[in-house]
N, C-alpha and C positions, 0 to 999 in steps of 0.2 A: 269626513264622508265625501265632501265635494272633490277632494283630491283623488280619492279612489275612483269616483265616477269619471273624472277627467282622464285618469290613467286608462281605465277600461275603454272609454270612447276613443282615445288615441290608439290603443292596440287594435280596436275594431277597424278604424280607418286604415291603419297600415296593412292589416290583413286583407281588407277590401281592395286596396291599391295593388297589393301583391297579386291577388287573383286577376285583376284587370290586366296588369302587366304580363302575367303568365299567359292569359288568353290571347293577347295581341302578339306575344313573342314566342308562342309555343312552337314546337318543332313540326310545323306543317310540312307535309310531304306530298308532292304531286309528280308523277312521272309517266311516260309512255311505256308500253310493254316492250317496245323495241326501239333501237336507235334509228333504224332505217325501215321504211315501208315501201312497197311497190305502189305506183299510182293506182288509186281506186281501192286499195286494200283498207279494210276497216281498222280504225285506230282505237286501241283500248288504253284508257288512262286509269292508273291506280292512284288513290289518294288516301291520306290518313291524317289524324289529329284535327279533324274538323268538328265543330260542335254547335254552330249556330244554324238554324234552318234556312237562313239567308246567305250562307256561304255558297260560293259557286266556283266553277272551273270553266275555262275556255281554251280553245285552240285557235291561234292566230298566226299570221306570218311573223317570223322572227323579227324582233326589234320594232314591232308596231307600238304605237302610243299605248299607254296603260289603259286608256279609256276606250280602246278599240275592241270590238267583238263582232262576230259574224253570226247571223241567224242560222241555227242548226248546228253551231259549233260552240255552244255554251250550255251549261246545265247547273241548276241548283243541286246541292248535295244533300241527300236525305238521310245520311248516316255518318257516324264518326269516321269510318274507314270503308273502302270498297273499291269498285271499279265502274267505269262508265265507258261505253263504246260509241264512238262517232263514226259516221260514214266516211269513206275514203276521200282523199284530197288529190289534187293534181301535184305534179313535181314542184318541189320547193323546199325551203327551210322554214320550219314552224316552231312555235313554243306552245307548251301546255302551261297554263297559269292558274294559280289558286288565288281567290279573292275572299275577303272577309266581309260578312255582315252587310249585304246590299241594303241600301236605304237607311243605314244607321250613321251616327256621327263617327263611328270607328272605321268605316270601310267604304265599300262601293267599288272604287277602282284602285285601291291600294294593293299592289301585287305582294302576296305573302310568300309565295314559292313559285319557281318556274323551272322548266327543263326544255332544252332544244332537241329536236329530232328532224330527220330528213325524209322526204318523200321523193322518189325518183327512180329512174331505170337503173341507177347505180346501186339500188337497194339490194340487188342480187342476194342479199342475206335472207330474202323471203323464203319461206318453207314450201316445198312441194308436198303434195298429198303423200307421195311415196316416202319422202323423208320423215314426215310426221308419223306414218304407220310404222316405219322402222324404229323410230324413237320411242314408240309405245312398247317396244320389245314384245311383239306378238300379243298385245293386249294386256301385258303385265301391269302397265301404268295407264291411268285415265285421268281426266280432268286437267287438261293442259292449262296452266296458269301463266306461263311466260315463255317467250323465245328470246334468247340473247344471241345476237350475231357477233361472232368472235373468231374471225379467220386465223388469227395468230395461234390459237390453241391447237390447230392441225398438227403443228410440229410436235406437240407433247402427247396428244391423244389419238392421232391418226385419223381414220375415217369414222370409227365408232367406239364409244366407251359407255358402259352402263355404270356410272359413278356411284349411284345409290343416293341415300338421303343426305342432304346438307342443310344446315340451319339457315343458309342464305347470308348475304353480305356483299361487300364490294367485289366485283369480278369484271374484268375486261372493260373498265371504265364505266360500269353500270352498277345498279343495285339489284342483285339476284334475290329472288324470293326463296323462302324455305320450302323444300319439297324434294322430290326424287329427280335427280339430274341425270340426263342422258345426252351424250354428245353424238351428233350426226353432223359431220363437217359440212358447212362452217358454223353450225348453230348448236347452242345448248338448249335443250327442251326441259322445262321444269314442270313436273306433274304433281298434282295434289294427292292422288290415290294410288295405292299398290294393292293388287289382289293377292 
């Protein structure tokens, strides 16, 4: 009987350790909605695979120390997946970072995921209101969820292409979301709704 209890206890310990390891090594994801922004343009950050109410994200100058953060450019995450928008930044190269479990023995300033993006006048991939209206295809699409700057696609898609629904994935060095994709050079517009 004692051997069976020890075996059960051993199994439970390994299961617990597996859950802890899975929690700390899960496929955290954090990324900006665009690779390049214009100075002052709002910055939307998408995140997924968060689970602790003390998980948090921040936006800092690229290559800053892991314990560096700036007031107004960090936020606790209130759900497993979602988006958070920060106010615009001056020109420079920045990172969005994901951190685990503030105040616990597992986290604080341990960076779990990060992505670099640029703010500057070279961002010219910024969308004009006219381009965004055109990309909605006369209101056919709504709920813009992502804009991907990809000038090299002009050679293949010209000035405009209503591609339709795509499941998302790697595209032009970025991760595209699932949705309705419309090309208005030099950007892809990804919409959540079609009427």
